[in-house]
C-alpha positions in Angstrom: 92.3 102.7 -66.7 93.7 104.5 -63.6 96.7 106.1 -65.4 94.3 107.3 -68.1 92.1 108.9 -65.5 95.1 110.5 -63.8 96.0 112.1 -67.1 92.5 113.0 -68.3 91.1 114.5 -65.1 93.6 117.3 -64.8 93.1 118.2 -68.5 89.4 118.4 -68.0 89.7 120.5 -64.8 92.2 122.8 -66.5 89.9 123.2 -69.5 87.0 124.1 -67.2 89.2 126.5 -65.3 90.2 128.2 -68.6 86.5 128.4 -69.6 85.7 130.3 -66.4 88.7 132.6 -66.8 87.9 133.3 -70.5 84.2 133.7 -70.1 83.1 137.3 -69.5 80.6 137.8 -66.6 76.9 138.4 -67.4 75.9 141.8 -68.5 73.9 144.0 -66.1 71.1 145.0 -68.4 69.4 148.4 -67.9 66.1 148.1 -66.2 66.8 144.5 -65.0 67.0 143.6 -61.3 70.3 144.9 -60.0 71.0 146.6 -63.3 71.4 150.3 -64.1 68.2 152.4 -64.3 66.6 153.4 -67.5 66.8 157.1 -68.1 66.3 157.5 -71.9 63.7 156.7 -74.5 64.3 153.4 -76.4 63.0 151.6 -79.4 62.5 147.9 -79.7 64.3 146.3 -82.6 63.1 143.4 -84.7 65.4 141.0 -82.8 63.9 142.0 -79.5 66.8 144.2 -78.4 66.3 147.8 -77.1 68.2 150.8 -78.5 68.4 154.0 -76.5 68.4 157.3 -78.3 68.6 161.1 -77.7 67.2 163.9 -79.9 68.7 167.3 -80.2 68.5 170.3 -82.5 65.4 171.6 -84.2 62.1 169.8 -84.1 62.1 166.8 -86.5 59.1 167.9 -88.5 60.6 171.3 -89.1 64.1 170.1 -89.9 65.8 170.6 -93.3 68.6 168.2 -92.4 68.3 165.0 -90.3 71.6 163.6 -89.0 72.2 160.4 -87.1 75.4 160.6 -85.1 77.4 157.6 -84.1 79.5 157.9 -80.9 83.1 156.9 -80.5 84.8 154.1 -78.4 84.0 154.1 -74.7 81.4 156.9 -75.2 77.6 157.2 -75.4 74.8 159.3 -77.0 74.8 161.6 -73.9 77.9 163.4 -75.1 76.3 165.8 -77.5 77.8 166.8 -80.8 79.8 170.0 -80.2 78.0 172.1 -82.9 77.0 175.7 -82.3 73.3 176.4 -81.6 73.5 179.2 -84.2 74.4 176.8 -87.0 71.7 174.2 -85.9 69.0 176.9 -86.0 70.3 178.6 -89.2 70.3 175.4 -91.2 67.5 173.6 -89.4 69.4 170.6 -88.2 67.8 167.7 -86.3 70.3 165.5 -84.5 69.6 161.9 -83.5 72.2 160.2 -81.3 72.0 156.6 -80.0 73.8 154.2 -77.8 75.4 151.5 -79.9 74.7 147.9 -78.8 76.0 147.2 -75.3 76.8 150.8 -74.6 75.0 153.1 -72.2 71.3 152.1 -72.1 71.2 149.9 -75.3 71.0 146.2 -75.0 74.1 144.2 -76.0 74.2 142.3 -79.2 76.5 139.2 -79.0 76.2 138.9 -82.7 77.2 142.5 -83.3 79.2 143.1 -86.5 79.6 145.9 -89.0 76.3 144.9 -90.8 74.2 144.8 -87.7 75.4 148.3 -86.8 74.2 149.6 -90.1 70.9 147.8 -89.8 70.4 149.2 -86.3 70.8 152.7 -87.7 68.3 152.0 -90.5 65.7 150.6 -88.1 66.2 153.6 -85.7 65.6 156.0 -88.6 62.5 154.1 -89.7 60.9 153.8 -86.2 61.5 157.5 -85.5 60.2 158.6 -88.9 63.2 160.2 -90.4 62.1 159.5 -94.0 63.7 157.7 -96.9 67.0 159.6 -96.7 69.1 160.8 -93.8 72.7 161.8 -93.0 75.2 159.8 -90.9 78.2 161.1 -89.0 80.5 158.8 -87.1 83.6 159.7 -85.1 86.6 157.4 -84.4 85.2 153.9 -83.6 81.8 155.1 -84.8 83.4 155.3 -88.3 83.0 151.5 -88.8 79.2 152.0 -88.5 79.3 154.5 -91.3 81.4 152.2 -93.4 78.6 149.6 -92.8 76.0 152.1 -93.9 77.9 152.8 -97.1 78.1 149.1 -97.8 74.7 147.8 -96.7 72.2 150.7 -96.8 73.7 153.3 -99.3 70.2 153.9 -100.8 69.1 155.4 -97.4 71.9 158.0 -97.2 71.7 161.6 -98.1 75.3 162.0 -97.2 78.0 160.6 -94.8 80.9 161.9 -92.8 83.6 160.1 -90.8 85.9 161.9 -88.5 89.2 160.2 -87.7 87.5 156.8 -88.5 89.2 153.7 -87.2 91.2 151.7 -89.7 91.4 147.9 -89.7 95.0 147.0 -90.5 93.9 143.7 -92.0 91.7 145.2 -94.8 92.9 143.2 -97.9 93.4 146.3 -100.1 96.2 147.7 -98.0 99.7 146.9 -99.3 101.2 144.6 -96.7 104.3 146.7 -96.1 102.3 149.9 -95.7 100.0 148.3 -93.2 102.8 146.7 -91.3 104.8 149.9 -91.0 101.8 151.9 -89.8 100.9 149.2 -87.3 104.4 149.4 -85.8 103.9 153.1 -85.2 101.2 152.4 -82.7 102.2 152.2 -79.0 103.1 148.6 -78.1 100.1 147.9 -75.8 97.7 148.9 -78.6 99.6 146.7 -81.1 99.2 143.7 -78.8 95.5 144.4 -78.1 94.6 144.8 -81.8 96.6 141.7 -82.7 94.7 139.6 -80.2 91.4 141.1 -81.2 92.1 140.0 -84.8 93.9 136.8 -84.4 92.8 135.3 -81.1 89.5 137.0 -80.2 88.6 134.4 -77.5 91.5 135.7 -75.4 90.6 139.4 -75.6 88.6 139.4 -72.4 91.5 137.7 -70.5 94.0 140.1 -72.0 91.9 143.2 -71.3 91.4 142.2 -67.6 94.8 140.9 -66.6 97.1 143.1 -64.6 100.6 141.9 -65.5 100.9 143.8 -68.8 99.3 147.1 -70.1 96.5 146.3 -72.5 94.6 148.7 -74.7 96.1 152.2 -74.5 92.8 153.6 -75.8 90.7 151.9 -73.1 93.2 153.0 -70.4 93.4 156.6 -71.8 97.2 156.3 -71.8 98.9 159.7 -72.3 101.1 158.3 -75.2 98.1 158.1 -77.5 97.4 161.8 -77.3 99.1 164.3 -79.6 100.1 167.8 -78.4 96.8 169.2 -79.8 94.9 166.4 -78.1 96.4 167.4 -74.7 95.3 171.0 -75.4 91.8 169.8 -76.1 91.7 167.7 -72.9 92.9 170.7 -70.9 90.1 172.8 -72.4 87.5 170.1 -71.6 88.8 169.6 -68.1 88.3 173.4 -67.5 84.6 173.1 -68.4 82.0 172.1 -65.8 81.5 168.4 -65.8 77.8 167.8 -66.3 77.7 164.5 -68.0 78.5 161.1 -66.4 80.1 158.6 -68.8 77.8 155.5 -68.6 79.5 153.7 -71.5 80.5 150.7 -69.4 77.6 150.6 -67.0 76.2 147.3 -68.3 79.6 145.6 -68.5 82.9 146.0 -70.4 82.8 143.0 -72.6 79.7 143.8 -74.7 80.7 147.5 -74.9 84.4 148.3 -75.4 85.6 144.7 -75.9 83.0 143.9 -78.5 83.9 147.2 -80.2 87.5 146.1 -80.6 86.4 142.6 -81.8 84.2 144.0 -84.5 86.4 146.9 -85.6 89.6 144.8 -85.9 88.1 141.4 -86.7 87.5 140.0 -90.2 85.0 142.0 -92.1 82.6 140.7 -94.7 83.7 143.4 -97.1 86.7 145.6 -97.9 85.8 149.3 -97.6 88.1 150.1 -100.5 85.8 148.1 -102.8 82.7 150.2 -102.0 81.3 152.0 -105.0 80.2 155.6 -105.0 76.7 155.8 -103.5 76.2 159.2 -105.1 77.1 158.8 -108.8 75.1 161.9 -109.8 76.6 164.0 -107.0 73.3 164.0 -105.2 75.2 163.6 -101.9 78.7 163.4 -100.6 81.0 161.3 -98.4 83.7 162.9 -96.3 86.7 161.7 -94.2 88.3 164.2 -91.8 91.7 163.2 -90.5 94.1 164.9 -88.1 97.7 164.8 -89.3 99.1 164.4 -85.8 96.6 161.6 -84.8 98.4 158.8 -82.9 95.5 156.4 -82.8 94.4 156.5 -86.5 97.4 157.0 -88.7 97.3 159.5 -91.5 99.2 157.5 -94.1 96.5 154.8 -94.2 93.7 157.3 -94.4 95.5 158.9 -97.3 95.7 155.5 -99.0 92.0 155.0 -98.6 91.1 158.4 -100.0 93.3 157.7 -103.1 91.6 154.3 -103.6 88.2 156.0 -103.3 88.5 159.3 -105.1 84.8 160.0 -104.7 85.4 160.5 -101.0 86.1 164.1 -100.1 89.2 163.9 -97.9 90.1 166.7 -95.5 93.4 166.7 -93.6 93.8 169.0 -90.6 97.6 169.8 -90.4 97.9 170.1 -86.6 94.9 168.1 -85.6 95.1 165.1 -83.4 92.4 162.5 -82.7 90.2 164.9 -80.8 90.3 168.0 -83.0 86.6 168.1 -83.8 85.7 168.8 -80.1 87.0 172.4 -80.1 87.5 175.5 -82.1 84.4 175.2 -84.2 85.6 172.2 -86.2 82.2 170.4 -85.9 80.5 173.4 -87.5 83.0 173.2 -90.4 82.4 169.4 -90.8 78.7 169.9 -90.9 78.9 172.8 -93.4 81.0 170.6 -95.7 78.6 167.7 -95.4 75.4 169.7 -95.8 76.4 172.7 -97.9 79.6 171.6 -99.6 81.6 174.4 -97.9 85.1 173.0 -97.3 87.1 175.8 -95.8 89.9 174.6 -93.4 90.5 178.1 -92.0 90.9 177.9 -88.2 
């Protein structure tokens, strides 16, 4: 009995220690004691969670176009879409941004997946009275929410646009060699992070918080992930007055940026390349915008997707990086293509 106890006790203690190490700390919910303050309006969802939102553009009841925008990785609703005031007023655009679950002032969702993201958007639209049809626009990591809308709520969409949307390297329709070669082009820390998120999700928190090896290059804003054009964009942005504080991680890192990685690069319930055209009568359109020089989302895989789904209008920006939409009037062009069908790439 004693030898067995000597063997079992260390195993149990080691197991408990690993559980402590692997378990993320509790979230600091907005409005809770010791948590961040609530500064934005929120809706209460069916499951009891709260979703924070922000309205911009023309008044909702006077709008010709109503667009829900989906923010990127490590961002929030508080970073407004860089669209010109002139275009917003000319076309009568109402813009609704929201904090995705766990980000900013929205409650976390431990069950978050691609479907729940789409259903959050639908419920937000319903509670704010957007009507039967609305547009969605997602950038970067926000792209998987738009894929979710195309899969789960296509009947609610008037149109959709994705700008440098994330790509899951494990989507079944990708040829194995194409996906493998593209994956190898990522910087090594990003390769390791995405591999862990997909294959050993229980270790992601430990990996992202350890200090021995570099983890996610995107989360750390490593210079290697930025193209020449991205660096120019960053310089322009740094020259602007800083008026917005990034509160993306204020409730905790696990249910915000870590959960984003787990959802985006985990196993999906569907393959986006099997989605059918939601607008068979050309009553709306779906767009993908991709920068050729993007080092986070690689162009060859985006091209493959657009070839598999010819009903998607694919736009490739020759010198664009991952951040091209933030400057030089690109967001105006993106919205004109989505709303009016104008597809000029003239810079």
